[in-house]
C-alpha positions as CSV (number, residue, x, y, z in Angstrom):
1,M,4.6,-25.2,58.1
2,A,6.3,-24.8,54.7
3,A,4.0,-23.9,51.8
4,V,3.1,-26.8,49.3
5,N,5.8,-27.2,46.8
6,M,4.6,-26.6,43.2
7,V,5.4,-27.7,39.6
8,Q,4.5,-26.1,36.4
9,R,5.7,-26.5,32.7
10,S,6.6,-23.2,31.6
11,G,5.5,-21.9,28.2
12,T,2.1,-23.8,28.4
13,G,0.1,-21.1,30.4
14,A,-1.0,-23.8,32.8
15,L,-1.7,-23.1,36.6
16,H,0.7,-24.2,39.0
17,I,0.1,-27.6,40.4
18,S,0.3,-28.2,43.9
19,G,1.4,-31.6,45.7
20,R,-2.0,-31.9,47.1
21,Y,-3.6,-31.3,43.6
22,I,-1.5,-33.9,42.3
23,A,-2.5,-36.5,44.8
24,M,-6.0,-35.8,44.3
25,K,-5.6,-36.1,40.3
26,R,-3.7,-39.5,40.8
27,Q,-6.6,-40.9,43.1
28,A,-9.0,-39.9,40.5
29,L,-7.0,-41.8,37.9
30,L,-6.6,-44.9,40.0
31,F,-9.3,-46.9,38.3
32,P,-8.0,-46.2,34.9
33,C,-4.5,-47.1,36.0
34,V,-5.7,-50.5,37.4
35,T,-7.3,-51.2,34.2
36,L,-4.1,-50.3,32.4
37,F,-2.2,-52.3,34.7
38,L,-4.1,-55.5,34.0
39,A,-3.8,-55.0,30.4
40,M,-0.2,-54.7,30.9
41,M,0.1,-57.9,32.7
42,V,-1.5,-59.7,29.7
43,L,1.4,-58.5,27.7
44,G,3.8,-60.7,30.1
45,G,7.2,-61.0,29.3
46,R,7.3,-59.0,26.0
47,L,6.5,-56.0,28.1
48,A,9.2,-56.8,30.6
49,A,11.9,-57.2,27.8
50,H,10.9,-53.8,26.1
51,A,11.3,-52.3,29.5
52,Q,14.7,-53.7,30.1
53,T,15.8,-52.7,26.5
54,S,14.6,-49.1,26.9
55,T,16.3,-48.9,30.1
56,V,19.6,-50.2,29.0
57,A,20.5,-48.8,25.5
58,A,23.3,-48.0,23.3
59,K,25.0,-44.6,23.2
60,T,27.3,-42.8,20.8
61,Y,30.2,-40.9,22.0
62,M,32.8,-38.5,20.2
63,V,36.3,-38.8,21.6
64,V,39.8,-38.1,21.0
65,G,42.7,-40.4,21.3
66,T,46.4,-40.1,20.9
67,G,49.1,-42.5,19.6
68,T,53.0,-42.2,19.8
69,I,55.0,-42.4,16.5
70,R,57.7,-44.7,16.8
71,G,60.0,-44.5,13.6
72,D,58.1,-44.1,10.5
73,S,55.0,-46.5,11.6
74,L,52.0,-43.9,11.5
75,N,49.5,-46.9,11.2
76,A,50.8,-48.2,14.6
77,A,50.2,-44.8,16.0
78,K,46.9,-44.3,14.6
79,D,45.8,-47.8,15.7
80,Q,47.1,-46.9,19.1
81,A,44.9,-43.7,19.3
82,I,41.8,-45.5,18.0
83,A,42.1,-48.1,20.7
84,E,42.3,-45.3,23.2
85,C,39.1,-43.8,22.0
86,K,37.3,-47.1,22.3
87,A,38.6,-47.5,25.7
88,V,37.4,-44.0,26.8
89,A,33.9,-44.4,25.2
90,V,33.4,-47.8,27.0
91,Q,34.6,-46.0,30.3
92,L,32.3,-43.3,29.7
93,M,29.2,-45.7,29.0
94,T,30.2,-47.7,32.2
95,A,30.2,-44.9,34.5
96,E,26.7,-43.8,33.6
97,L,25.3,-47.5,34.1
98,M,27.0,-47.8,37.6
99,P,26.5,-45.9,40.7
100,Q,29.7,-43.9,41.3
101,E,30.3,-45.4,44.8
102,M,30.3,-49.0,43.4
103,L,32.4,-47.9,40.5
104,V,35.2,-46.5,43.0
105,E,35.0,-49.7,45.4
106,Q,34.7,-52.3,42.7
107,F,37.1,-50.9,40.1
108,P,39.5,-53.7,40.1
109,M,36.6,-56.1,39.2
110,V,35.1,-53.6,36.7
111,D,38.5,-52.9,35.0
112,R,39.0,-56.7,34.4
113,A,35.4,-57.5,33.4
114,V,34.8,-54.5,31.1
115,F,37.6,-52.1,30.6
116,Q,40.3,-54.4,29.6
117,K,37.7,-56.0,26.9
118,A,36.6,-52.7,25.4
119,D,36.7,-53.8,21.8
120,Q,33.6,-56.3,22.9
121,F,31.5,-53.4,23.6
122,I,31.9,-51.3,20.5
123,Q,29.1,-51.7,18.0
124,Y,30.9,-49.5,15.6
125,Y,33.3,-46.5,15.2
126,K,34.3,-44.0,12.6
127,V,37.4,-41.9,12.4
128,L,36.0,-38.4,11.9
129,S,39.4,-36.5,11.9
130,E,43.1,-36.9,12.3
131,N,46.0,-34.7,13.1
132,R,49.9,-35.1,13.6
133,E,51.7,-33.1,15.8
134,D,55.9,-34.1,16.2
135,R,55.9,-37.6,17.3
136,H,51.9,-37.7,18.3
137,Y,49.1,-38.9,16.2
138,R,45.6,-37.8,17.3
139,V,42.2,-38.9,16.0
140,L,38.6,-37.9,16.6
141,V,36.5,-41.0,16.6
142,Q,32.9,-41.3,16.7
143,A,32.2,-44.7,18.6
144,K,28.9,-46.5,19.5
145,V,29.0,-48.4,22.8
146,S,26.4,-51.3,23.7
147,A,25.3,-50.3,27.1
148,R,23.1,-53.8,27.1
149,K,26.3,-55.9,26.6
150,I,28.2,-53.7,29.5
151,S,25.3,-54.2,31.7
152,D,24.9,-58.0,31.1
153,Q,28.9,-58.3,31.8
154,L,28.4,-56.5,35.0
155,L,25.5,-58.5,36.1
156,K,27.6,-61.5,35.5
157,A,30.2,-60.3,37.6
158,G,27.7,-59.5,40.4
159,L,28.3,-55.8,40.1
160,V,25.1,-54.1,39.1
161,M,21.6,-54.9,40.1
162,A,19.1,-55.4,37.0
163,D,17.1,-52.2,37.9
164,T,20.0,-49.8,38.1
165,K,18.9,-46.5,36.4
166,P,20.8,-44.4,33.9
167,L,22.5,-41.4,35.2
168,T,21.0,-38.2,34.0
169,P,22.5,-34.8,33.8
170,L,20.2,-31.9,34.8
171,A,20.5,-28.0,35.1
172,V,18.7,-26.7,37.9
173,T,18.5,-22.8,38.3
174,V,17.6,-21.4,41.6
175,I,16.1,-18.1,42.0
176,G,16.3,-16.3,45.3
177,T,19.8,-16.9,46.3
178,Q,20.3,-13.7,47.9
179,D,18.6,-15.3,51.0
180,L,22.0,-17.1,51.7
181,S,20.8,-19.5,54.3
182,S,17.8,-20.6,52.3
183,F,20.1,-21.1,49.3
184,V,22.5,-23.2,51.4
185,L,19.8,-25.2,53.0
186,F,18.3,-26.1,49.6
187,R,21.5,-27.2,48.0
188,S,22.3,-29.2,51.2
189,T,19.0,-30.9,50.9
190,L,19.4,-31.4,47.2
191,S,22.8,-33.0,47.6
192,K,21.3,-35.6,49.9
193,L,18.3,-36.2,48.0
194,E,18.1,-40.2,46.8
195,G,19.5,-40.7,43.4
196,V,21.5,-37.3,43.5
197,E,25.1,-38.4,42.7
198,S,26.8,-34.7,42.5
199,V,25.9,-31.2,42.6
200,Q,28.2,-28.6,41.2
201,N,27.9,-24.7,40.9
202,R,27.6,-24.0,36.8
203,E,27.1,-20.2,37.1
204,M,26.2,-17.5,39.5
205,Q,24.5,-14.3,38.7
206,A,22.7,-11.8,40.8
207,N,20.1,-13.6,43.1
208,Q,20.2,-16.7,41.0
209,T,22.7,-19.8,40.7
210,T,22.6,-22.4,38.1
211,L,23.6,-26.0,39.5
212,A,24.7,-28.7,37.4
213,V,23.2,-32.1,39.1
214,N,23.8,-35.7,38.2
215,Y,20.7,-37.9,39.0
216,R,20.3,-41.6,39.0
217,G,16.9,-41.8,37.4
218,S,14.6,-39.7,35.0
219,A,14.0,-36.0,35.2
220,D,10.4,-36.8,36.1
221,E,11.4,-38.7,39.0
222,F,13.9,-35.9,39.9
223,A,10.8,-33.4,39.8
224,E,8.7,-35.8,41.9
225,A,11.5,-36.1,44.5
226,L,11.9,-32.4,44.9
227,L,8.0,-31.8,45.1
228,V,7.7,-33.9,48.3
229,K,10.3,-31.9,50.0
230,S,9.6,-29.4,52.6
231,Y,12.1,-26.6,54.1
232,A,12.1,-24.5,57.2
233,G,11.6,-20.6,56.6
234,F,10.9,-20.9,53.0
235,S,9.0,-23.1,50.2
236,A,10.4,-24.1,46.8
237,R,8.6,-23.7,43.8
238,V,9.8,-26.1,40.9
239,Y,9.3,-25.4,37.2
240,E,10.2,-27.6,34.3
241,E,11.6,-25.1,31.7
242,S,12.6,-28.0,29.1
243,E,14.0,-31.3,29.0
244,N,16.4,-31.8,31.9
245,T,16.2,-28.3,32.5
246,F,14.4,-27.0,35.8
247,R,13.9,-23.6,37.6
248,V,13.5,-23.4,41.3
249,E,12.1,-20.5,43.1
250,L,12.8,-20.0,47.0
251,I,9.9,-18.1,48.6
252,P,10.4,-16.9,52.2
253,E,7.6,-17.5,54.5
254,E,5.9,-14.6,56.0
255,T,6.0,-14.4,59.7
256,P,2.9,-14.1,61.5
257,G,3.4,-10.5,62.5
258,A,4.1,-9.6,59.0
259,A,0.9,-11.1,57.8
260,N,-1.1,-9.1,60.4
261,S,0.5,-5.9,59.5
262,N,-0.7,-6.2,55.8
């Protein structure tokens, strides 16, 4: 049997927390949690409205757009570049709100419902810088996009469930990659983890690899999902280094013969 996975917030000096200990701790906190739940029910619709608002918020992007100068009309080229920036910002926000598979499958509907109406979802924008090169006019724009409005529009089109979780970019540094078979198994398991939309190698060093992970949910939910996983031949210890940054140590299991020899 694989060793119990462990979690530790680094830099605090805290002891490792095993999956079993977390379960016991949660059981001990059951009564306060029930009391808290009853108090939350009293809040009713106000709490639900706040939860929905906190899940779907607005976000600001910095994007670059390009317009083509025709004749001496710089203003038209600038307007074209700004419109491109708005469109890109809305596309980025939509990609974070929707599961990748749904966006690909339902692209024509998303295009009609959202992308072709990008101006409707821009709360404000500001041109930060401009540059002209030959017949091209380029602008750097800061644009704030209303994720709530996009989400409402997608819901009206029947494209997204109300509880769709935001896409969270994570950095996961895996220690112990010199055991290639263990690393391959861990990466494969990670790719199939519910909520994980993509896993890419970001940086490779001696005995460690940093992975860029896009996860549909929060960093805490990601850590919980990793915690309950077990692996044949090794265990994985998970440490939260900082917000959205994790370190995973692959620990080989000792064979009975090796343990007796010690």
